[in-house]
C-alpha positions in Angstrom: -5.8 45.8 -39.4 -7.4 43.2 -37.2 -5.2 41.9 -34.5 -2.1 42.7 -36.5 -3.5 41.2 -39.7 -4.0 43.2 -42.9 -7.6 42.9 -44.2 -8.8 43.2 -47.7 -12.6 43.5 -48.2 -13.9 42.4 -51.6 -17.4 43.0 -52.9 -17.8 40.7 -55.9 -20.5 42.2 -58.2 -20.5 41.2 -61.9 -22.9 42.7 -64.3 -23.9 39.6 -66.2 -26.4 37.8 -64.0 -28.5 35.4 -65.9 -31.5 35.1 -63.6 -32.0 38.8 -62.6 -30.4 41.3 -65.0 -28.0 43.6 -63.2 -29.2 42.2 -59.8 -26.3 44.0 -58.0 -27.9 47.3 -59.0 -31.4 46.3 -57.8 -32.6 48.4 -54.9 -33.8 47.5 -51.5 -35.1 50.4 -49.5 -34.0 52.7 -52.3 -30.3 51.6 -52.1 -28.6 49.4 -54.7 -27.4 46.1 -53.3 -23.8 46.9 -54.2 -24.1 50.2 -52.3 -25.5 48.4 -49.3 -22.4 46.1 -49.3 -20.2 49.2 -49.6 -21.9 50.7 -46.6 -21.2 47.6 -44.6 -17.6 47.6 -45.8 -17.2 51.3 -44.8 -18.4 50.4 -41.3 -15.5 47.9 -40.8 -12.9 50.1 -39.2 -10.4 47.2 -39.2 -10.4 47.0 -43.1 -7.2 48.1 -44.7 -8.7 48.2 -48.2 -12.3 48.0 -49.5 -12.9 47.2 -53.2 -15.4 46.0 -55.7 -14.5 43.3 -58.2 -16.7 44.0 -61.2 -16.9 43.8 -65.0 -19.5 46.6 -65.3 -18.9 50.4 -65.3 -22.2 51.3 -63.7 -21.6 48.9 -60.8 -18.1 50.3 -60.4 -19.5 53.9 -60.3 -22.2 53.1 -57.7 -19.7 51.1 -55.6 -17.3 53.9 -55.6 -20.0 56.4 -54.5 -20.7 54.0 -51.6 -17.1 54.0 -50.5 -15.5 51.1 -52.3 -12.5 51.5 -54.6 -12.7 50.1 -58.1 -8.9 49.8 -58.9 -9.4 47.3 -61.7 -12.1 45.8 -63.9 -12.6 42.1 -63.6 -11.5 40.3 -66.8 -14.2 38.7 -69.0 -12.7 35.3 -68.3 -13.7 35.7 -64.6 -17.2 37.1 -65.2 -19.2 34.2 -66.4 -21.9 32.1 -64.6 -19.6 29.2 -63.8 -16.7 31.1 -62.2 -16.2 30.3 -58.6 -15.9 32.7 -55.7 -12.4 31.3 -55.2 -11.3 32.4 -58.7 -12.8 35.9 -58.2 -11.2 36.3 -54.7 -7.9 35.0 -55.8 -7.8 37.4 -58.7 -8.8 40.3 -56.5 -6.2 39.4 -53.9 -3.4 39.1 -56.4 -4.3 42.3 -58.1 -4.5 44.3 -54.9 -1.3 42.9 -53.5 0.4 43.9 -56.8 -1.3 47.4 -56.9 -0.8 48.1 -53.1 2.6 46.4 -52.8 1.5 44.7 -49.6 0.5 41.2 -48.5 -3.1 40.8 -47.1 -3.6 38.3 -44.4 -7.4 38.2 -44.4 -9.9 38.5 -47.3 -13.4 39.3 -46.4 -16.0 38.7 -49.2 -19.2 40.7 -48.9 -21.7 39.5 -51.5 -24.2 42.2 -52.4 -27.0 39.6 -52.5 -26.9 39.4 -48.6 -28.6 42.6 -47.7 -29.7 41.6 -44.2 -26.0 41.2 -43.1 -24.8 43.8 -40.6 -21.3 45.1 -39.9 -21.5 43.4 -36.5 -22.1 40.0 -38.2 -18.9 40.6 -40.2 -16.9 41.8 -37.2 -18.0 38.7 -35.2 -17.1 36.4 -38.2 -13.6 38.0 -38.7 -13.0 37.7 -35.0 -13.6 33.9 -35.2 -11.2 33.7 -38.0 -8.4 35.8 -36.5 -8.7 34.7 -32.9 -9.5 31.1 -33.2 -7.2 30.2 -36.0 -9.7 29.0 -38.6 -8.8 28.9 -42.2 -12.2 30.2 -43.4 -15.5 31.3 -41.8 -18.9 32.3 -43.1 -21.5 34.5 -41.5 
């Protein structure tokens, strides 16, 4: 929890990238991008739940090894190149609220393709959201 608010961390990582095949499994410094996002998520002590939203079994496996849960597979209808972040996050939120039987107040999206992000960047961003009453923030 962050200031009494339940936090869901979602790492969106589909397998069907058009430009760079399986880009979420590409490594930087020997670590797959999805695993780097999982490490950041694991460092967020305020997160109540940390998950990957994916349509690919290998991405799910690597994400799980990095500390993320993979409680569902993203449906094909939400895995194409024209699907918005909002659609993916809404699906993940609804699925997790159904699975966990709780209501999440804050959803944190950690895109695997931002490998220079740190846990402190995320903490500072969530603090702005929670403390200053914003509807949405980006780091």
